[in-house]
N, C-alpha and C positions, 0 to 999 in steps of 0.2 A: 197251372200256369194263369193268369187274370188277363180275360181279352174283352173287349167293347167289339159290339156289330153296330151299323150305320147303314143306312138307306140312305134314298131320294133326300135332301137336304127339305122341311117343314117348307121353307118360302120358295123351295120351287115347285113343292106339291099345290101350294095354297095358289100360286100364278096361273100353274096350269087348268085347276080349276076356275080361276075368274075369264080367264081369256078364253080357256079351250085354243090353245097356241104351247110351244116347245118355246118354255122363256130363254132356249140356248140355241133354236136357229128361225122361228116364226111359224114352225111346221105346224099344221093344225092337229091337232086333238082327237080323238074318235071316241064315243061313249058310247058304249052297248052293255047290253046285259053279259053277262060272262059264262064266257063259251069253251074255259077250262081254267084250272086252276091259281095260275096266276105265277106266284104269289102276286101280294100288291108289294111293290117299292117304299110305301110309307110305313103301316103296321108291320110289315112282315110275315102276315096270316095268308092263307092261303084263300080266294072265292069259293063262294057255295055258287057254283055251277049252274044257270036258268035262273037264281035269281039276285043274288049282287050284281048293281051297276057299277062297271067299271070305266076309263079313261085311261087310253092305249095315247103315248105321247113317245117323242124324240127323244131320248136322253146322256149326256157323255158325262161320263162318273168323274173324265178327269178334266181338267180346268185347262195346263196347259201340257206340252209334251206330245205325249202318248194318244190320240184321238181316237176313241172307241164309242164311236154315236150308235144305239140301237135303238129297238121297241123298247120300251116298259110298260107297267101296266100301276096305276094307282084306282084307291078308289075313287070311283064317283063325286061321291061324299065325304065331306074330310071326317076322317079317322086320324086314332092316334098313335104316331110313331112309334113306334120302337124305340125301349128304352131301358127292357132289361139285364138282367146280366145273366152270362153268360150264353148260348147257341139259341136261337128262338126255339122252341119246339114243333110251330109247322114248317121251318124249313127241313126238319132233320130226317123224315124221310123220303123227300122232293129227290130227284137225281142233281146229284149235284157237281159242280168240278169246282176247286180249291184252284185259283191262280196268283201263287204269290207275287208279288213285283219286290224292283227292288225300289236304293230310294228314288231315282227317275220316273217310277212307275211302270217300266218296261215288265214284261210275265217274264219270269225265269223257268218257270215248267206249268204240268199243269196235273193235278193230281186227283183221282173218283175216290172220296172217303166212304169206306163206311159210313151207314149212319147210324149205329152203335159205338163207331168211335170218332165221332167228328173231335170231339175234344183233345183227344190224342194225338190226331193229323195236326191241329193246330198247334200246340204244345210241340212237337216235331219240327214243325215249316220255323215256328220262333225261335227255336234253342240254333237256327244259322242265322250268322251273322249281313246274310248276303240278302234277308227278308228282311222288309221293312212293311211289306203290309197284306193282304192277303185279300183277292178282290173274288168273290163266291158270284158266280155263274150257275145258268141252269145247264147243266150238260147234254138235255136235246135241244134245245134251243140256240145254245150260245149267249145268251142273254144275259147282262147284270142283274144281280140280284140285291146282293152288302156287301161292303169292305167291314175286315175285320182288323181292329188292330191291338196292338199291347195296349194294356190297360194301364193310364198315365202317358201314354206318347202321346208324344205331340211332332208327328212327324212333320217333314215339310214336303210332301209327299203333293205332285201336283192335281189330286184326286179331292172332288168338290166337296165330297163328306168330311 
């Protein structure tokens, strides 16, 4: 199963770093030295606790339909957005929750993937016709991490990514 993973759009990350505000809500962004692993919602790598500077801001991955704003972190300094193939290696061992959504962006169910079977879980979810995309969340905090889509898919989902 071929798929692509995307997170906070680069334009939103750039605006947050420049203005120190959430572009979607105008809420102030907060910069601090990382006190946890994150991950960064741009490059999809974990933070080095006590060393990396990160920016916390309010982000809603949905452009319309299902509002789901929440806190997310990005590196305080510019980082290269994840554009690799497959599932980001830095996310594999984090506590993940997959939330397959339908064409309207509404959640269908929640699945906690085994870190050694992430691709198999994605393939099984995408074998279903009611699944348009998969929202990846942190299973501990519940916050948005990324979105998974079928490769080549051009879904009309109301998701910003």
